[in-house]
C-alpha positions in Angstrom: 77.4 -89.5 -92.7 80.6 -91.6 -92.5 82.4 -88.9 -90.7 79.6 -88.5 -88.2 79.7 -92.3 -87.6 83.4 -92.3 -87.1 83.1 -89.3 -84.7 80.4 -91.1 -82.6 82.6 -94.2 -82.4 85.5 -92.2 -81.2 83.5 -90.5 -78.5 82.1 -93.8 -77.4 85.6 -95.3 -77.2 86.8 -92.4 -75.1 83.9 -92.7 -72.7 84.3 -96.4 -72.3 88.1 -96.2 -71.8 87.9 -93.5 -69.1 85.0 -95.3 -67.4 87.0 -98.5 -67.1 90.3 -97.0 -66.2 89.0 -94.7 -63.5 87.2 -97.6 -61.8 90.2 -99.8 -62.0 92.3 -97.2 -60.2 90.7 -97.9 -56.8 87.5 -98.1 -54.8 86.2 -94.6 -54.2 84.0 -95.8 -51.3 87.1 -95.9 -49.1 87.6 -92.2 -49.7 84.0 -91.3 -48.7 83.5 -93.3 -45.4 84.6 -91.6 -42.1 87.7 -92.8 -40.3 87.0 -95.9 -38.3 84.1 -97.1 -40.4 83.4 -100.8 -40.2 83.4 -103.2 -43.1 79.6 -103.3 -42.9 79.5 -99.5 -43.2 81.8 -99.6 -46.3 79.8 -102.4 -47.9 76.5 -100.5 -47.3 77.8 -97.3 -48.8 79.3 -99.3 -51.8 75.8 -100.8 -52.4 74.1 -97.4 -52.1 76.4 -95.9 -54.7 76.1 -98.9 -57.0 79.7 -99.9 -57.0 79.0 -103.4 -56.0 77.3 -104.2 -59.3 79.2 -105.6 -62.3 81.2 -103.1 -64.3 79.2 -103.6 -67.5 75.9 -102.9 -65.6 77.3 -99.7 -64.3 78.4 -98.7 -67.8 75.1 -99.4 -69.4 73.3 -97.4 -66.7 75.7 -94.6 -67.1 75.1 -94.5 -70.9 71.3 -94.4 -70.2 71.8 -91.4 -67.9 74.0 -89.7 -70.5 71.1 -90.0 -73.1 69.0 -88.0 -70.6 71.8 -85.5 -70.1 72.1 -86.7 -66.5 75.7 -87.2 -65.5 74.9 -88.2 -62.0 75.9 -86.7 -58.7 79.4 -85.9 -57.6 80.7 -88.4 -55.0 82.6 -85.8 -53.1 80.7 -82.5 -53.6 77.3 -84.1 -53.4 75.9 -82.0 -56.1 74.8 -82.7 -59.7 77.8 -83.1 -62.0 76.1 -81.0 -64.7 75.8 -78.1 -62.4 79.4 -78.3 -61.2 80.8 -78.6 -64.8 78.6 -75.7 -66.2 79.8 -73.5 -63.3 83.4 -74.0 -64.3 82.9 -74.1 -68.1 82.8 -70.3 -68.7 86.2 -69.8 -67.1 87.8 -72.4 -69.4 86.1 -70.9 -72.5 87.3 -67.4 -71.4 90.8 -68.6 -71.0 90.8 -70.7 -74.2 89.4 -67.7 -76.2 91.9 -65.3 -74.8 94.8 -67.8 -75.6 93.6 -68.3 -79.1 93.3 -64.6 -79.7 96.9 -64.1 -78.4 98.1 -67.0 -80.5 96.4 -65.8 -83.7 97.2 -62.1 -83.3 100.9 -62.8 -82.8 101.4 -66.1 -84.7 99.7 -65.3 -88.0 101.5 -61.9 -88.7 104.8 -63.5 -87.7 104.2 -66.4 -90.1 103.3 -64.0 -92.9 106.4 -61.8 -92.2 108.8 -64.7 -92.1 107.2 -66.2 -95.3 107.6 -62.9 -97.2 111.0 -61.8 -96.0 112.8 -65.1 -96.2 116.5 -65.1 -95.5 116.5 -61.7 -93.8 117.5 -60.7 -90.3 113.9 -60.1 -89.5 113.0 -63.7 -90.3 115.8 -65.0 -88.1 114.7 -62.8 -85.2 111.0 -63.8 -85.5 111.8 -67.5 -85.9 113.8 -67.3 -82.7 110.7 -66.0 -81.0 108.7 -68.9 -82.5 111.3 -71.4 -81.2 111.1 -70.1 -77.7 107.3 -70.3 -77.7 107.5 -73.8 -79.1 110.1 -75.2 -76.7 109.0 -73.5 -73.4 107.0 -75.9 -71.2 103.7 -74.4 -70.2 104.2 -74.7 -66.5 107.6 -73.2 -66.7 106.5 -70.2 -68.7 103.6 -69.7 -66.3 106.0 -69.6 -63.3 108.3 -67.1 -65.1 105.4 -64.9 -65.9 104.2 -64.9 -62.3 107.8 -64.1 -61.1 108.1 -61.2 -63.5 104.7 -59.5 -63.8 103.2 -60.5 -60.4 106.1 -60.7 -57.9 108.7 -58.4 -59.4 106.7 -55.8 -61.2 103.4 -56.2 -59.4 101.4 -55.4 -62.6 99.1 -58.4 -62.7 97.4 -60.7 -60.2 99.3 -64.0 -59.7 96.3 -66.3 -59.4 92.5 -66.5 -59.5 90.0 -65.0 -61.8 88.8 -62.0 -59.8 89.6 -59.3 -62.4 89.7 -59.1 -66.2 93.5 -58.7 -66.0 93.8 -62.1 -64.3 93.4 -63.8 -67.7 96.4 -62.1 -69.3 99.3 -64.3 -67.9 97.4 -67.6 -68.2 96.4 -66.7 -71.8 100.0 -66.0 -72.7 101.4 -69.1 -71.1 98.7 -71.3 -72.7 98.8 -69.6 -76.1 102.6 -69.6 -76.5 102.7 -73.0 -78.1 99.7 -72.3 -80.3 101.3 -69.1 -81.4 104.4 -71.0 -82.6 102.1 -73.4 -84.4 100.2 -70.6 -86.2 103.5 -69.0 -87.2 105.0 -72.2 -88.6 101.9 -73.2 -90.5 101.3 -69.7 -91.9 104.9 -69.4 -93.0 104.9 -72.7 -94.8 101.6 -71.9 -96.5 102.7 -68.4 -97.6 106.0 -69.8 -98.9 104.2 -72.5 -100.9 101.8 -69.9 -102.4 104.5 -67.4 -103.3 106.3 -70.1 -105.4 103.2 -70.9 -107.5 102.6 -69.9 -111.1 99.7 -67.5 -110.4 101.9 -65.3 -108.3 104.5 -65.0 -111.1 101.7 -64.2 -113.5 100.3 -61.5 -111.2 103.8 -60.0 -110.9 104.1 -60.0 -114.6 100.8 -58.1 -114.9 102.3 -55.4 -112.7 100.5 -56.1 -109.4 102.4 -55.0 -106.3 103.6 -57.5 -103.7 101.1 -56.1 -101.2 98.2 -56.6 -103.6 99.3 -60.2 -104.5 99.6 -61.2 -100.8 96.4 -59.4 -99.7 94.1 -60.6 -102.6 95.4 -64.0 -103.4 98.2 -65.5 -101.2 96.5 -65.0 -97.8 93.2 -66.4 -99.1 94.7 -69.6 -100.4 97.0 -69.9 -97.4 94.1 -69.7 -95.0 92.9 -73.2 -95.7 95.5 -75.0 -93.6 95.0 -72.3 -91.0 91.4 -73.4 -90.6 92.6 -76.9 -89.7 95.2 -75.5 -87.3 92.6 -73.2 -85.6 90.2 -76.1 -85.0 92.8 -78.4 -83.6 94.4 -75.6 -81.5 91.1 -74.8 -79.8 90.8 -78.4 -78.8 94.5 -78.4 -77.7 94.0 -75.3 -75.7 91.1 -76.9 -73.8 93.3 -79.9 -73.0 96.3 -77.8 -72.2 94.3 -75.7 -69.8 94.8 -78.4 -67.1 98.4 -77.4 -66.4 97.8 -73.6 -66.8 94.7 -73.6 -64.6 96.7 -75.5 -61.9 99.6 -73.1 -62.0 97.5 -70.0 -61.9 94.7 -71.4 -59.7 92.2 -70.6 -62.5 88.8 -72.0 -61.6 88.1 -73.8 -64.8 87.5 -77.3 -66.0 91.2 -78.2 -65.9 91.5 -77.4 -62.2 88.2 -79.2 -61.6 89.5 -82.3 -63.5 92.7 -82.4 -61.4 90.8 -82.1 -58.2 88.4 -84.8 -59.3 91.2 -87.2 -60.2 92.9 -86.7 -56.9 89.7 -87.4 -55.0 88.6 -90.2 -57.5 85.4 -88.3 -58.2 84.8 -90.5 -61.3 81.6 -88.9 -62.6 83.2 -85.5 -62.8 86.2 -86.8 -64.6 84.0 -88.7 -67.1 81.9 -85.6 -67.7 85.0 -83.4 -68.4 86.6 -86.0 -70.7 83.3 -86.4 -72.6 83.0 -82.7 -73.0 86.6 -82.6 -74.4 85.8 -85.4 -76.8 82.7 -83.6 -78.1 84.8 -80.4 -78.5 87.4 -82.2 -80.6 84.7 -83.8 -82.8 82.6 -80.7 -83.2 85.6 -78.4 -84.0 86.8 -80.8 -86.7 83.3 -80.9 -88.3 83.3 -77.1 -88.2 86.6 -77.0 -89.9 85.2 -79.2 -92.7 82.4 -76.8 -93.2 84.7 -73.8 -93.3 86.8 -75.5 -96.0 84.0 -75.1 -98.5 83.4 -71.5 -97.4 87.0 -70.5 -98.1 87.4 -72.6 -101.2 84.1 -73.8 -102.9 86.1 -76.2 -105.0 86.5 -78.5 -101.9 83.6 -80.9 -101.6 82.4 -81.5 -98.1 82.1 -85.3 -98.7 85.7 -85.5 -100.0 87.0 -83.3 -97.2 85.4 -85.5 -94.5 86.5 -88.7 -96.1 
């Protein structure tokens, strides 16, 4: 219950902060009136949109609309915000899912290998791969991928989401940092588990290294991976802004950039609110999964 209350307060704080900052950035009415509009025309439109009322009144009304799942109408596109966001959401979920799959499929085996074969040439080579993934800016890796696979080789489309293959390059660019995170956390967890007493006892009983790792080490090392996975999904949703812009991917990230540029406040608020709920929800899911992986962990203590 305490964790739920903290989460609700966090979401409310995010909504309030974005609401105030976006409105302090300028008057959107000036972007919506035609060129040559008079002061009377501007004042009339501002009154129709409700921007002439006190800020706290606008915020209270917005909270009431949110309670009814009504996020208002886009100031620029003149369509319900919910409809616009829901139309873009599947593309972002598709991209985030593909990126997470790439990060986990590459990062976890790399972390296991570097944890088991410490001090070998294989570890040094794999850690070099991790370092590249961790240090490469997302926009730069995206540009390099486009130059190589789209321009030079012509294997993949450079932008858009018209074909299933369109997600490959954005997923690699977005998932590279998460891949490095998965690899580092997995390596640390595996190394810690391999140094524990139960591993030495299992070896003394004659169990092979493969059996020890498969039956015991990976299960115990998976607990920190749950936390990482939950946080990385949220990070992928946030990081999609840059990748979707580079690859012209029609998701929430591109929508947010366009809305910020046009000062379409209601769309920005809806996207940020969705991101805040994603962070909160994924952390709660991680708490639940702790108990599934290790029943000794109490949910109340994990959420404290």
